[in-house]
C-alpha positions in Angstrom: 67.4 77.5 51.0 68.5 80.6 52.8 70.9 81.4 49.7 69.0 80.5 46.8 66.4 82.5 47.8 68.6 85.5 47.9 69.8 85.1 44.4 66.4 85.8 42.8 65.6 89.1 45.0 65.4 91.6 43.0 66.4 93.9 45.7 64.6 94.6 48.8 63.3 97.8 51.0 61.3 98.3 54.0 58.3 97.8 52.1 59.7 94.4 51.5 58.7 91.7 54.2 60.9 88.2 53.7 60.3 85.2 54.9 62.9 82.9 54.8 61.5 78.8 54.3 57.7 79.9 54.7 54.7 80.5 52.7 53.0 83.7 53.6 50.1 83.4 56.2 47.6 84.6 53.2 47.6 84.9 50.1 45.8 87.4 47.9 43.6 84.5 46.1 43.1 80.7 47.0 46.4 79.7 44.9 47.1 76.0 44.1 50.7 75.5 44.5 52.9 72.7 43.2 52.1 69.0 44.8 54.7 68.2 47.1 56.8 71.3 46.6 59.2 72.5 49.5 59.2 76.1 50.4 62.3 78.0 49.7 61.3 81.4 51.0 58.4 83.9 50.0 58.8 88.3 49.5 55.4 90.5 49.9 55.8 93.8 49.1 53.0 96.3 50.5 53.7 98.7 47.5 51.8 96.3 44.8 50.0 94.1 46.6 52.5 91.5 44.9 53.3 87.7 46.7 56.6 86.2 45.8 57.3 82.7 46.4 60.0 80.1 45.7 59.8 76.4 45.9 61.8 73.3 45.1 59.9 70.2 43.4 62.0 66.6 43.3 60.5 66.3 39.8 61.7 67.0 35.5 60.9 70.2 34.4 58.1 68.5 32.3 56.3 66.8 35.0 56.2 69.7 37.3 54.4 72.1 34.6 52.0 69.8 33.3 50.6 68.4 36.8 50.9 72.8 38.2 49.1 73.9 34.7 46.1 71.2 35.4 46.2 72.5 38.9 45.6 75.9 38.0 43.1 75.0 35.1 41.3 73.3 37.1 40.9 76.1 39.8 39.8 77.9 37.0 42.5 79.5 36.4 42.9 80.8 32.6 46.4 80.4 30.8 47.8 83.1 28.6 48.8 82.0 25.5 52.0 84.3 24.4 55.2 83.8 23.3 56.8 84.7 26.7 60.0 82.2 26.5 61.1 84.1 23.7 61.0 87.8 24.7 62.5 89.4 27.3 65.4 88.4 29.3 66.5 84.9 27.9 69.2 82.7 29.2 71.2 81.8 26.2 71.0 82.8 22.5 68.4 82.0 20.9 70.1 79.5 18.6 71.8 77.8 20.8 71.2 73.9 21.5 71.0 73.7 25.3 69.9 69.8 24.7 67.3 69.3 27.7 64.8 72.1 28.1 65.9 74.0 31.1 63.6 77.0 31.2 60.1 77.4 31.1 57.8 80.3 31.7 53.3 80.9 31.6 51.1 83.2 33.1 47.2 83.0 34.2 44.7 85.2 35.3 43.1 84.1 38.5 39.0 83.1 37.9 37.5 87.0 39.0 40.5 88.6 36.5 42.0 90.5 39.3 44.8 89.0 39.9 47.8 88.4 37.3 50.2 85.2 38.1 53.4 84.4 36.8 55.4 81.0 36.8 58.9 80.6 36.1 60.7 77.3 36.0 64.0 76.6 35.9 65.7 72.7 35.7 68.8 72.5 37.9 69.4 69.2 37.5 68.6 68.2 34.0 70.5 64.8 34.2 70.3 62.0 37.2 68.0 63.1 39.8 65.0 65.8 38.3 64.9 68.6 40.8 62.9 72.1 39.4 62.9 75.9 41.0 59.9 77.2 40.6 59.0 80.6 40.8 55.5 82.0 41.7 54.7 85.9 41.5 51.4 86.6 42.2 50.0 90.4 41.4 47.1 91.6 42.8 47.1 95.5 41.2 49.0 96.3 37.9 50.7 100.2 37.9 53.7 99.9 36.0 54.9 103.6 37.2 55.0 104.5 33.2 52.0 106.3 33.3 49.1 108.1 35.9 46.4 105.2 35.8 46.7 101.4 37.0 46.8 99.2 33.8 43.8 95.6 34.0 45.9 93.0 35.1 44.7 90.9 32.4 43.4 93.2 29.6 46.6 93.1 27.6 46.1 89.2 27.4 44.7 88.8 23.5 47.5 91.3 22.5 50.7 90.9 21.0 53.6 92.1 23.0 56.8 94.1 21.0 59.8 93.3 23.9 62.3 92.2 22.7 64.6 88.9 23.0 67.1 90.1 25.4 70.0 87.3 24.8 73.0 87.4 27.8 76.2 89.2 27.5 78.8 86.1 26.7 80.2 84.4 29.8 77.5 85.7 31.8 75.4 83.3 34.4 71.8 84.2 34.6 69.7 82.7 37.1 66.1 82.6 37.9 63.3 85.7 37.0 59.8 86.0 36.0 58.9 86.9 32.5 54.8 87.3 31.3 55.3 88.7 27.5 55.4 92.4 28.7 57.1 92.3 31.8 60.8 90.2 32.5 62.8 89.9 35.3 66.6 88.2 35.7 69.1 87.8 38.5 73.1 87.9 36.2 76.3 87.1 37.4 78.9 88.9 35.3 82.3 90.4 35.1 80.9 94.0 32.7 79.8 96.5 35.0 76.2 97.7 35.5 76.9 100.5 32.6 78.3 97.5 30.7 75.5 95.7 31.5 72.4 98.3 30.3 75.1 99.6 27.0 74.5 95.4 25.8 70.7 95.5 26.5 70.0 99.1 25.0 71.6 97.9 21.8 68.9 95.0 21.4 66.3 97.8 21.9 67.6 99.5 19.3 67.9 96.5 16.4 64.3 96.1 17.0 63.7 100.0 16.2 62.7 101.3 19.7 63.6 105.2 20.0 65.9 105.9 23.6 64.1 109.0 25.0 65.8 109.2 28.1 68.2 107.7 30.2 70.2 108.7 33.9 71.7 106.2 36.7 72.0 106.6 40.5 74.7 104.9 43.4 73.8 101.2 42.0 71.3 102.1 39.2 71.2 102.3 35.6 68.1 103.0 33.9 66.7 103.8 30.0 63.5 104.4 28.8 62.0 103.8 25.1 59.2 104.8 23.3 58.0 102.0 20.2 55.1 101.9 17.6 54.0 99.1 16.3 52.3 97.8 13.2 48.2 98.7 14.8 49.2 102.0 15.4 49.6 101.6 19.2 51.7 103.5 21.0 54.2 102.0 23.6 56.6 102.9 26.3 59.5 100.5 27.7 61.4 100.5 30.7 65.0 98.7 31.6 66.6 98.5 34.4 70.0 97.3 35.8 70.2 97.6 39.5 73.6 96.6 41.3 73.5 94.1 44.5 74.9 95.9 47.3 77.8 94.8 48.9 78.2 91.8 46.3 80.1 93.0 43.3 79.4 91.5 39.1 75.8 90.0 40.5 72.7 92.7 39.4 69.0 92.5 39.2 68.0 93.4 35.5 64.1 94.3 34.8 62.4 95.3 32.0 58.6 95.9 31.2 56.9 97.5 28.1 53.2 98.8 28.4 50.7 100.5 25.7 50.7 103.9 26.0 46.5 104.8 26.1 45.3 107.5 24.4 43.4 110.1 26.5 40.4 110.7 26.2 
């Protein structure tokens, strides 16, 4: 279970608490979890007051999604309708026929409208004995780092996101991640280096008329910063990062986020 947990990490530091095989002692909200789930592990981050939980359920993806969504709706969580499955990091090219559905994403707003719940479901055994990995991420606050003031956690639910489709490079393996249509992260295994990976995804921003305004690199990090104006005249900023998993060749954490730049008062 610990190995499966490590695969979906986006990196840890002194701000991050990792709980292998455990749920957090207390969650920011009274959060329903899928019935019959086995806990793989949890991650708590102090910097953004978030909790991230990885679970296993011995059911098919559709069975888990249907029953879990009903639990959330019964507890007065609001489903946020978005095209998150068609935006952000994709596991396959959009035109590829994958047969049985293997990935599903959804997001929900808490009854208090102060927390955002992102769920990512991955079918690990599409045939035979069904098993689904469920990644649950709960965000209490939303400060992207792209602008000075925080953004309301549920305020963008009615806005179409300009986040591009980001299909993977050829022969890359895409692991678990999360996606709410404005923010997406995923684990990648690839023979490409970090610079080649970010160049691959940068081209997809360029093809959808985003303008690159900055870029840079660190010891383990490649990043790029983007601007976009949509048909309604809204201005957006996007951040894309590729981070090498330290001491694990060929494994990366990829993160992308787009956020509307509000006019100054």
